[in-house]
mmCIF file of the N, C-alpha and C atoms, coordinates in Angstrom:
data_MODEL
# 
_entry.id   MODEL 
# 
loop_
_atom_site.group_PDB 
_atom_site.id 
_atom_site.type_symbol 
_atom_site.label_atom_id 
_atom_site.label_alt_id 
_atom_site.label_comp_id 
_atom_site.label_asym_id 
_atom_site.label_entity_id 
_atom_site.label_seq_id 
_atom_site.pdbx_PDB_ins_code 
_atom_site.Cartn_x 
_atom_site.Cartn_y 
_atom_site.Cartn_z 
_atom_site.occupancy 
_atom_site.B_iso_or_equiv 
_atom_site.pdbx_formal_charge 
_atom_site.auth_seq_id 
_atom_site.auth_comp_id 
_atom_site.auth_asym_id 
_atom_site.auth_atom_id 
_atom_site.pdbx_PDB_model_num 
ATOM 1   N N  . MET A 1 1  ? -4.251  10.556  3.173  1.00 0.00 ? 1  MET A N  1 
ATOM 2   C CA . MET A 1 1  ? -5.291  9.320   2.082  1.00 0.00 ? 1  MET A CA 1 
ATOM 3   C C  . MET A 1 1  ? -4.747  8.351   1.853  1.00 0.00 ? 1  MET A C  1 
ATOM 4   N N  . GLN A 1 2  ? -3.659  8.128   1.857  1.00 0.00 ? 2  GLN A N  1 
ATOM 5   C CA . GLN A 1 2  ? -3.298  6.870   1.459  1.00 0.00 ? 2  GLN A CA 1 
ATOM 6   C C  . GLN A 1 2  ? -4.401  5.763   2.291  1.00 0.00 ? 2  GLN A C  1 
ATOM 7   N N  . ILE A 1 3  ? -3.563  6.162   3.747  1.00 0.00 ? 3  ILE A N  1 
ATOM 8   C CA . ILE A 1 3  ? -4.573  5.492   4.780  1.00 0.00 ? 3  ILE A CA 1 
ATOM 9   C C  . ILE A 1 3  ? -5.999  5.046   3.984  1.00 0.00 ? 3  ILE A C  1 
ATOM 10  N N  . LEU A 1 4  ? -6.669  5.960   3.614  1.00 0.00 ? 4  LEU A N  1 
ATOM 11  C CA . LEU A 1 4  ? -8.684  5.561   3.330  1.00 0.00 ? 4  LEU A CA 1 
ATOM 12  C C  . LEU A 1 4  ? -8.711  4.805   1.977  1.00 0.00 ? 4  LEU A C  1 
ATOM 13  N N  . ASN A 1 5  ? -6.977  4.816   1.201  1.00 0.00 ? 5  ASN A N  1 
ATOM 14  C CA . ASN A 1 5  ? -7.501  4.407   -0.252 1.00 0.00 ? 5  ASN A CA 1 
ATOM 15  C C  . ASN A 1 5  ? -7.563  2.477   0.421  1.00 0.00 ? 5  ASN A C  1 
ATOM 16  N N  . GLU A 1 6  ? -6.327  2.458   1.213  1.00 0.00 ? 6  GLU A N  1 
ATOM 17  C CA . GLU A 1 6  ? -6.076  1.067   1.876  1.00 0.00 ? 6  GLU A CA 1 
ATOM 18  C C  . GLU A 1 6  ? -7.074  0.342   2.350  1.00 0.00 ? 6  GLU A C  1 
ATOM 19  N N  . ILE A 1 7  ? -7.758  1.398   3.064  1.00 0.00 ? 7  ILE A N  1 
ATOM 20  C CA . ILE A 1 7  ? -9.360  0.486   3.708  1.00 0.00 ? 7  ILE A CA 1 
ATOM 21  C C  . ILE A 1 7  ? -9.967  0.354   3.206  1.00 0.00 ? 7  ILE A C  1 
ATOM 22  N N  . ASN A 1 8  ? -10.183 0.734   1.755  1.00 0.00 ? 8  ASN A N  1 
ATOM 23  C CA . ASN A 1 8  ? -11.170 0.721   1.002  1.00 0.00 ? 8  ASN A CA 1 
ATOM 24  C C  . ASN A 1 8  ? -10.925 -0.836  0.214  1.00 0.00 ? 8  ASN A C  1 
ATOM 25  N N  . THR A 1 9  ? -9.706  -0.696  -0.261 1.00 0.00 ? 9  THR A N  1 
ATOM 26  C CA . THR A 1 9  ? -9.384  -2.355  -0.379 1.00 0.00 ? 9  THR A CA 1 
ATOM 27  C C  . THR A 1 9  ? -9.472  -3.353  -0.210 1.00 0.00 ? 9  THR A C  1 
ATOM 28  N N  . PHE A 1 10 ? -9.465  -2.661  1.803  1.00 0.00 ? 10 PHE A N  1 
ATOM 29  C CA . PHE A 1 10 ? -9.118  -3.749  2.479  1.00 0.00 ? 10 PHE A CA 1 
ATOM 30  C C  . PHE A 1 10 ? -11.111 -4.483  2.787  1.00 0.00 ? 10 PHE A C  1 
ATOM 31  N N  . GLU A 1 11 ? -11.671 -3.132  2.489  1.00 0.00 ? 11 GLU A N  1 
ATOM 32  C CA . GLU A 1 11 ? -12.785 -3.474  2.736  1.00 0.00 ? 11 GLU A CA 1 
ATOM 33  C C  . GLU A 1 11 ? -13.456 -4.694  1.739  1.00 0.00 ? 11 GLU A C  1 
ATOM 34  N N  . LYS A 1 12 ? -13.097 -4.790  0.527  1.00 0.00 ? 12 LYS A N  1 
ATOM 35  C CA . LYS A 1 12 ? -13.188 -5.413  -0.752 1.00 0.00 ? 12 LYS A CA 1 
ATOM 36  C C  . LYS A 1 12 ? -12.906 -6.818  -0.576 1.00 0.00 ? 12 LYS A C  1 
ATOM 37  N N  . SER A 1 13 ? -11.760 -6.680  -0.506 1.00 0.00 ? 13 SER A N  1 
ATOM 38  C CA . SER A 1 13 ? -10.955 -7.718  0.052  1.00 0.00 ? 13 SER A CA 1 
ATOM 39  C C  . SER A 1 13 ? -11.045 -8.619  1.256  1.00 0.00 ? 13 SER A C  1 
ATOM 40  N N  . LEU A 1 14 ? -11.278 -8.231  2.422  1.00 0.00 ? 14 LEU A N  1 
ATOM 41  C CA . LEU A 1 14 ? -11.080 -8.715  3.380  1.00 0.00 ? 14 LEU A CA 1 
ATOM 42  C C  . LEU A 1 14 ? -10.053 -9.501  3.706  1.00 0.00 ? 14 LEU A C  1 
ATOM 43  N N  . ASP A 1 15 ? -8.705  -9.441  3.127  1.00 0.00 ? 15 ASP A N  1 
ATOM 44  C CA . ASP A 1 15 ? -7.356  -9.691  3.280  1.00 0.00 ? 15 ASP A CA 1 
ATOM 45  C C  . ASP A 1 15 ? -6.894  -9.302  4.892  1.00 0.00 ? 15 ASP A C  1 
ATOM 46  N N  . PRO A 1 16 ? -6.519  -10.398 6.048  1.00 0.00 ? 16 PRO A N  1 
ATOM 47  C CA . PRO A 1 16 ? -6.467  -10.473 7.007  1.00 0.00 ? 16 PRO A CA 1 
ATOM 48  C C  . PRO A 1 16 ? -4.810  -9.540  7.378  1.00 0.00 ? 16 PRO A C  1 
ATOM 49  N N  . GLU A 1 17 ? -4.173  -10.372 5.788  1.00 0.00 ? 17 GLU A N  1 
ATOM 50  C CA . GLU A 1 17 ? -2.999  -9.426  6.003  1.00 0.00 ? 17 GLU A CA 1 
ATOM 51  C C  . GLU A 1 17 ? -2.729  -7.949  5.393  1.00 0.00 ? 17 GLU A C  1 
ATOM 52  N N  . ILE A 1 18 ? -3.705  -7.816  4.685  1.00 0.00 ? 18 ILE A N  1 
ATOM 53  C CA . ILE A 1 18 ? -3.415  -6.343  4.228  1.00 0.00 ? 18 ILE A CA 1 
ATOM 54  C C  . ILE A 1 18 ? -4.167  -5.061  5.309  1.00 0.00 ? 18 ILE A C  1 
ATOM 55  N N  . CYS A 1 19 ? -5.391  -5.921  6.302  1.00 0.00 ? 19 CYS A N  1 
ATOM 56  C CA . CYS A 1 19 ? -5.725  -5.243  7.827  1.00 0.00 ? 19 CYS A CA 1 
ATOM 57  C C  . CYS A 1 19 ? -4.915  -5.438  8.204  1.00 0.00 ? 19 CYS A C  1 
ATOM 58  N N  . GLU A 1 20 ? -3.668  -5.939  8.784  1.00 0.00 ? 20 GLU A N  1 
ATOM 59  C CA . GLU A 1 20 ? -2.615  -5.746  9.804  1.00 0.00 ? 20 GLU A CA 1 
ATOM 60  C C  . GLU A 1 20 ? -1.671  -4.590  9.378  1.00 0.00 ? 20 GLU A C  1 
ATOM 61  N N  . MET A 1 21 ? -1.783  -4.976  7.917  1.00 0.00 ? 21 MET A N  1 
ATOM 62  C CA . MET A 1 21 ? -0.834  -3.589  7.633  1.00 0.00 ? 21 MET A CA 1 
ATOM 63  C C  . MET A 1 21 ? -1.104  -2.191  7.436  1.00 0.00 ? 21 MET A C  1 
ATOM 64  N N  . ILE A 1 22 ? -2.632  -1.949  7.356  1.00 0.00 ? 22 ILE A N  1 
ATOM 65  C CA . ILE A 1 22 ? -3.135  -0.665  7.775  1.00 0.00 ? 22 ILE A CA 1 
ATOM 66  C C  . ILE A 1 22 ? -3.389  -0.639  8.967  1.00 0.00 ? 22 ILE A C  1 
ATOM 67  N N  . VAL A 1 23 ? -3.444  -1.359  10.191 1.00 0.00 ? 23 VAL A N  1 
ATOM 68  C CA . VAL A 1 23 ? -3.278  -1.082  11.172 1.00 0.00 ? 23 VAL A CA 1 
ATOM 69  C C  . VAL A 1 23 ? -2.368  -0.661  11.461 1.00 0.00 ? 23 VAL A C  1 
ATOM 70  N N  . GLU A 1 24 ? -1.048  -1.118  11.166 1.00 0.00 ? 24 GLU A N  1 
ATOM 71  C CA . GLU A 1 24 ? 0.179   -0.911  11.643 1.00 0.00 ? 24 GLU A CA 1 
ATOM 72  C C  . GLU A 1 24 ? 0.591   0.735   11.165 1.00 0.00 ? 24 GLU A C  1 
ATOM 73  N N  . LYS A 1 25 ? -0.028  1.005   10.335 1.00 0.00 ? 25 LYS A N  1 
ATOM 74  C CA . LYS A 1 25 ? 0.123   2.711   9.638  1.00 0.00 ? 25 LYS A CA 1 
ATOM 75  C C  . LYS A 1 25 ? -1.142  3.217   10.551 1.00 0.00 ? 25 LYS A C  1 
ATOM 76  N N  . ILE A 1 26 ? -1.781  2.987   10.853 1.00 0.00 ? 26 ILE A N  1 
ATOM 77  C CA . ILE A 1 26 ? -3.189  3.814   11.583 1.00 0.00 ? 26 ILE A CA 1 
ATOM 78  C C  . ILE A 1 26 ? -2.110  3.842   12.731 1.00 0.00 ? 26 ILE A C  1 
ATOM 79  N N  . ASN A 1 27 ? -1.471  3.384   13.319 1.00 0.00 ? 27 ASN A N  1 
ATOM 80  C CA . ASN A 1 27 ? -0.310  3.621   14.623 1.00 0.00 ? 27 ASN A CA 1 
ATOM 81  C C  . ASN A 1 27 ? 0.157   4.587   14.527 1.00 0.00 ? 27 ASN A C  1 
ATOM 82  N N  . LEU A 1 28 ? 0.854   4.792   13.718 1.00 0.00 ? 28 LEU A N  1 
ATOM 83  C CA . LEU A 1 28 ? 2.138   5.250   12.971 1.00 0.00 ? 28 LEU A CA 1 
ATOM 84  C C  . LEU A 1 28 ? 1.167   6.747   13.298 1.00 0.00 ? 28 LEU A C  1 
ATOM 85  N N  . PHE A 1 29 ? 0.300   6.636   12.198 1.00 0.00 ? 29 PHE A N  1 
ATOM 86  C CA . PHE A 1 29 ? -0.442  8.280   12.091 1.00 0.00 ? 29 PHE A CA 1 
ATOM 87  C C  . PHE A 1 29 ? -0.417  8.504   13.598 1.00 0.00 ? 29 PHE A C  1 
ATOM 88  N N  . ASN A 1 30 ? -1.388  7.442   14.148 1.00 0.00 ? 30 ASN A N  1 
ATOM 89  C CA . ASN A 1 30 ? -2.270  7.943   15.221 1.00 0.00 ? 30 ASN A CA 1 
ATOM 90  C C  . ASN A 1 30 ? -1.097  8.241   16.650 1.00 0.00 ? 30 ASN A C  1 
ATOM 91  N N  . ASP A 1 31 ? 0.069   7.923   16.521 1.00 0.00 ? 31 ASP A N  1 
ATOM 92  C CA . ASP A 1 31 ? 0.950   8.415   17.148 1.00 0.00 ? 31 ASP A CA 1 
ATOM 93  C C  . ASP A 1 31 ? 1.792   9.522   16.949 1.00 0.00 ? 31 ASP A C  1 
ATOM 94  N N  . SER A 1 32 ? 1.526   10.345  15.765 1.00 0.00 ? 32 SER A N  1 
ATOM 95  C CA . SER A 1 32 ? 1.603   11.542  15.244 1.00 0.00 ? 32 SER A CA 1 
ATOM 96  C C  . SER A 1 32 ? 1.235   12.295  15.140 1.00 0.00 ? 32 SER A C  1 
ATOM 97  N N  . CYS A 1 33 ? -0.332  12.409  14.702 1.00 0.00 ? 33 CYS A N  1 
ATOM 98  C CA . CYS A 1 33 ? -1.471  13.306  14.335 1.00 0.00 ? 33 CYS A CA 1 
ATOM 99  C C  . CYS A 1 33 ? -2.071  12.868  14.981 1.00 0.00 ? 33 CYS A C  1 
ATOM 100 N N  . GLU A 1 34 ? -3.281  14.000  14.903 1.00 0.00 ? 34 GLU A N  1 
ATOM 101 C CA . GLU A 1 34 ? -4.226  14.650  14.898 1.00 0.00 ? 34 GLU A CA 1 
ATOM 102 C C  . GLU A 1 34 ? -5.359  14.479  14.147 1.00 0.00 ? 34 GLU A C  1 
ATOM 103 N N  . PRO A 1 35 ? -6.550  14.256  13.975 1.00 0.00 ? 35 PRO A N  1 
ATOM 104 C CA . PRO A 1 35 ? -7.530  13.384  14.562 1.00 0.00 ? 35 PRO A CA 1 
ATOM 105 C C  . PRO A 1 35 ? -7.004  12.067  14.307 1.00 0.00 ? 35 PRO A C  1 
ATOM 106 N N  . LYS A 1 36 ? -7.359  11.305  15.817 1.00 0.00 ? 36 LYS A N  1 
ATOM 107 C CA . LYS A 1 36 ? -6.626  9.817   15.277 1.00 0.00 ? 36 LYS A CA 1 
ATOM 108 C C  . LYS A 1 36 ? -7.617  9.412   14.687 1.00 0.00 ? 36 LYS A C  1 
ATOM 109 N N  . ILE A 1 37 ? -7.371  8.024   13.720 1.00 0.00 ? 37 ILE A N  1 
ATOM 110 C CA . ILE A 1 37 ? -7.641  7.399   13.421 1.00 0.00 ? 37 ILE A CA 1 
ATOM 111 C C  . ILE A 1 37 ? -8.763  5.918   13.762 1.00 0.00 ? 37 ILE A C  1 
ATOM 112 N N  . GLU A 1 38 ? -9.808  5.235   13.560 1.00 0.00 ? 38 GLU A N  1 
ATOM 113 C CA . GLU A 1 38 ? -10.109 4.298   14.041 1.00 0.00 ? 38 GLU A CA 1 
ATOM 114 C C  . GLU A 1 38 ? -9.513  3.447   14.155 1.00 0.00 ? 38 GLU A C  1 
ATOM 115 N N  . ILE A 1 39 ? -8.575  2.320   14.819 1.00 0.00 ? 39 ILE A N  1 
ATOM 116 C CA . ILE A 1 39 ? -8.549  0.895   14.248 1.00 0.00 ? 39 ILE A CA 1 
ATOM 117 C C  . ILE A 1 39 ? -9.202  0.047   13.749 1.00 0.00 ? 39 ILE A C  1 
ATOM 118 N N  . LEU A 1 40 ? -8.649  -0.468  12.986 1.00 0.00 ? 40 LEU A N  1 
ATOM 119 C CA . LEU A 1 40 ? -9.472  -1.920  12.563 1.00 0.00 ? 40 LEU A CA 1 
ATOM 120 C C  . LEU A 1 40 ? -9.808  -2.790  13.402 1.00 0.00 ? 40 LEU A C  1 
ATOM 121 N N  . ASP A 1 41 ? -10.764 -3.622  13.215 1.00 0.00 ? 41 ASP A N  1 
ATOM 122 C CA . ASP A 1 41 ? -11.153 -5.079  13.760 1.00 0.00 ? 41 ASP A CA 1 
ATOM 123 C C  . ASP A 1 41 ? -10.621 -5.942  12.263 1.00 0.00 ? 41 ASP A C  1 
ATOM 124 N N  . CYS A 1 42 ? -9.679  -6.408  12.650 1.00 0.00 ? 42 CYS A N  1 
ATOM 125 C CA . CYS A 1 42 ? -9.170  -7.553  11.412 1.00 0.00 ? 42 CYS A CA 1 
ATOM 126 C C  . CYS A 1 42 ? -9.624  -8.806  11.887 1.00 0.00 ? 42 CYS A C  1 
ATOM 127 N N  . GLY A 1 43 ? -10.932 -9.256  12.769 1.00 0.00 ? 43 GLY A N  1 
ATOM 128 C CA . GLY A 1 43 ? -11.182 -10.483 13.127 1.00 0.00 ? 43 GLY A CA 1 
ATOM 129 C C  . GLY A 1 43 ? -10.400 -11.092 13.551 1.00 0.00 ? 43 GLY A C  1 
# 
């Protein structure tokens, strides 16, 4: 749920640093959980 909130924040700001932090969290999540979350395109 936290990742989804951060994605919403990123979509409002489009800050590439926020995007990179979220991608790291998504990768950690995907390594240990199902279903997989699609990786963001940080541009």
